[in-house]
Steps between C-alpha positions, in 0.01 A plus 500: 500500500840478654571753769863489395398650161216715621719692759702639210217669318252576768728608788831671551772407745855573607755357732650604839854583599769584244802271466841568358434264199198697387423846369520776754128483568341158432181626654399765245543462122422873440832595665651422161320806373370517138790299362361178336839341512535544871159356554599196302810457709293531817257239378778257404639519852160404634476206264847388602396507859190303407714229335731490798210419733369229262848354482529498877161319522577231252853436643385466860613170646315281740122483574287778371394753763322833517832671559718342232223486230203725557709790624726483197191478274350811668820687454489424130132611481591822671791576282291414185223724623762777546601479140162437333282728697735797504547465122118498459471792735732713295311393184190645664642827642838564332542858378674427175407283205836326472472399871145370466600309188802338670279429808246331273766280341648412840166406644456250220850364562441459877158347440682230291733428791198481732330245267820295500487491882134405499590196272817397677447141606811485721367793711151352509624155610717670773207697632267198489751311711488750780302359795181706567563701819176435687629717794530802264161543318620813308804318359299192428246702306773677301664172410174334395389809300839510319472132402148567373623786287777272357249238392275764344804631311556154338806390684388135478485510118755340274790695346331581173183625674693716749684656209172580334373651828813709527444641152133574568576678825763718324250585229224583754738731692607681181141547382383620835772761516422613145135534585570720799758705311256574217255640754753706688639658177157569343385831658225631270387853466150648472447864400221731611378847482442716810125449469552121499674516838180619660436307820865423575656645816652849472843387614487224241437750221762736633757225495449453123606792281343548157711537193493804269168382357328454830531126492556306823688170487417229759662161538388155606714515817264451794517856640378620156262233394305412817361848569371503134309181557334634812456878449517605131160624389581452129399145390727510199809572718393215735468263206831593346683467830325162561613369167853635537516340849370159384711494189835548673732223387283424194557358243842369614364337809230313323753277317718482817208391715379228255862360492516515879174311539622231266834462686315477834265234366787297350677522841188372677442203275872410518464495877179279475235761555211550255522878512718768630227602743518159662878527538484856626287417802665172592686656792235759593243506781216452252653164397356460150357687201159334574507643856587845348193473285282409794624811687431724195157357450422551869604865480323550178174386665563712805569815300219467243216671686711775668654586167163503326357740751802732471492492118129586495550798736792628302336468158183669627707786638696535176187507298351777707817701448520419131150425353511252219802315634433123446799349672839582660815406305805354663682831431247694704406295807761660734368843398139409566587343830670820601191700390279260694708553818455875461124483441418227753746532777605864452853385462733642235821297480689819421391646832734272698806546281615814684520290818719233332818672377751225433753580769237515774356172382840332514565628847149397611529147377835461669357624838195278453708192442725590789208489743318205346814272482688638798804618301701820440613658175818697481591693180833427341560807286854404402410149378634428152213444263438447124319832446505831697127490549508182716463528874637244747399396849642256756247311708541424869297282736294691758371211712617506868711190471689610187463882490773647286590177316557568128262301282578613145491779248256627234531718196218703349516567122162666457481721186509436126821523296572418135558130460400412851239232574159663458302309768492487881683221670707393798842340447675306772858596461678303772375170646555490875710233675485522879839605643659543153293725272229759536215518253468797261220592273377765261188652357491572129207735442371777273326752720468878435769735627873467508568832318570843645189696569267204455333395825403169341135512600372139505157358442373297783524171317868579444550520877332163531746366241785635713360317808473187290855500373637601848319185638731292277809676641389441857433135426850464349693679779313349796493156332869521412631432848520123470797262447454431128540736200253282306237516766426868508154651446528517121561127491163423660241342260440751227126515560548625855742785411230760444313433822713719737515785247122497449441487873696819544282675235208484746693720752458799263129539574550576868453864581746506787768367270428750226478790741850437618650596160228624263554881532415755232839575337424877482308567826609213730132426574442134601268308268146543630325197641192554284710506186659164596150362575384601147823364346453166671135485400586570140785252509267229629273543202621280209658220693293239312611653176864503629475130567363440150796689356738280699310192384546622143877530556523163669287320245682644198840408648361145559337478156835572334666213688241218541487394125734431217646824362354420159154559654601839642370808319625792714239749364202273497560374858554856613167616366319190626632528853436873509140452396462210749612689802475872427166675430674776301519493117820358359709752312627377162863538466558404870826297515519475881701173489800682341557695828356255755825464690357241730504257205874498521529479876189320626435314172174308560490580869337840512232327719754569778352849556154358539594224748713737691224764513286233669783429746588868551147602592471199730825615669374862532168383654706391803620854578325736739383779279499741791878437560650378182859599555555457872282198585647158574389355166771683311784331693324165473476552123864588475600186696262258337487611138799718407799383706490127401586584137486170313583272788154342496229434242304826450177330596638448852550876536141558415369238737732620777388860476130438437464181709336337195548481112398811311153548357332759282264636763714816560520553119126478460454745788748735346342482158143536624567780742175707549542860399282778640475795268448805709424870412778700335592681828544171692768234461393172348621236742579137430275300727 
């Protein structure tokens, strides 16, 4: 799909220095406050600047050059990203309903302008006339990649076909925004008695106050719902929370999704592709939908035996605890995996929560990234932000040659709010342009904490999520030091974008890293080494099942996009794919597709997480496990993988760092790690 269009929905960007002709801060849309009219004025100024750059490009006299054509084009892309991505950002995080609604409408408007640019034949012909600069490989790649995206957008079609494409793209954008809005606005409630809260952490229960009848009200926001899935002893509460969670957005999003699938398929056939899945991978590393299926089949084969062993062990354990149990339901598998960890590895996931209060985790991840990537973070407490809970940091280089050079800025929006996006994501706010514009990015997360008196005790997997999303930020900032706004890290092939973030997840398991910040929030005690050993052993169990779950997500996303929409039955496919990949019993009433946000962003390409897990583990295998943060591999990784942004094909980064193409050997070793179960008074170590 066209990067020109994709950048508006999947990334967020702003411009650089203010000018007299623009609003007082062309860099930050939220400076307009909660006033929808001011936001619209700000957006219109960005669109005017976009058109000015396009006019400059088309009016250029003489032979086409990088400077008089590609530079003007990149300025237009940058301005358009400023408008579209900031509008989408405020749609996701804005604190008032009128602001979010205005941002939603403006995102659709900007997307339409983006589609017009992607179908502008004058611009395409001008870019195509620029001689390929063989002495500048980064610029050559950017130019050739841009021309590919134009062809995939349909620029070479006739007027009538381009008009149809424009209408379809507008429709797809509107449906995508509606799909996401329905999820964000649908926070469901589940009630429980005090007895039904048995098994949940004491601080969790204390945070929820009963009404006059002793009834507790929980919500589907992640800090409420996820502990229920893992810890609640009451199966009825787990079931009701599971259904509430998987039914978010339903029934509205069932109709929206079906209409979205139909529009995507019509776009694909209009552009000459048999299915949307074929179109969606035409500019990706994987190359084709058939190659995607080869990868999925390869990983399905590799995960079959490990997952079967894990499932047998887990079911046998559950049956000992609950005689007569015949199977484990989808609503219960996280609970039973937690119980298995306690019984087999003597690890209770609640036991590490006191060592992971939110503020300490944030500080620890910043210090870890500083050492690993040779950078420094400086808090900016007076930065103007969209919500008082947001924290801001400037990033400076800490390498000998450039120590003290400012590299960019990040914002951390980390706790739930009404109307805010309910997932965990990274948003590049400013594309970097060397010498002109520093990159900025944000995290949009929903972790515990953020209220007075609540330490925000995190589960260990939430800390892993934090590492993951922070990996995106580091990729964006370090890869945003190049000369083109459209060649930053979030413009790399979409099926590489998750590799750096998944690589950073692996850092979490290192005891030295955890000991630097995991301190008991009440006593100050450093997390014990034996506890980390047991945590890592418990975490290593279930990797085959994890891979099967990812295969379910990827296959379901593909199944919705590799056939005519008339052949898509959302509920039938959901049950079939669940049964195919997951050993747990399907729960009737599951409407997972209604809140599967990746269907709006990644569409058919959820396989990205699987391909990038392969690459990430291959990357991590190159690090010295005895010296993760300070060894030479970290800087080599920064230089070879992160800093180039999108100035080369992603496959080249992989080969440069590994010295070969990636393979699944590291994934197999990770999935088949041998676990030694030791007596209760000894740590269980991963061998």
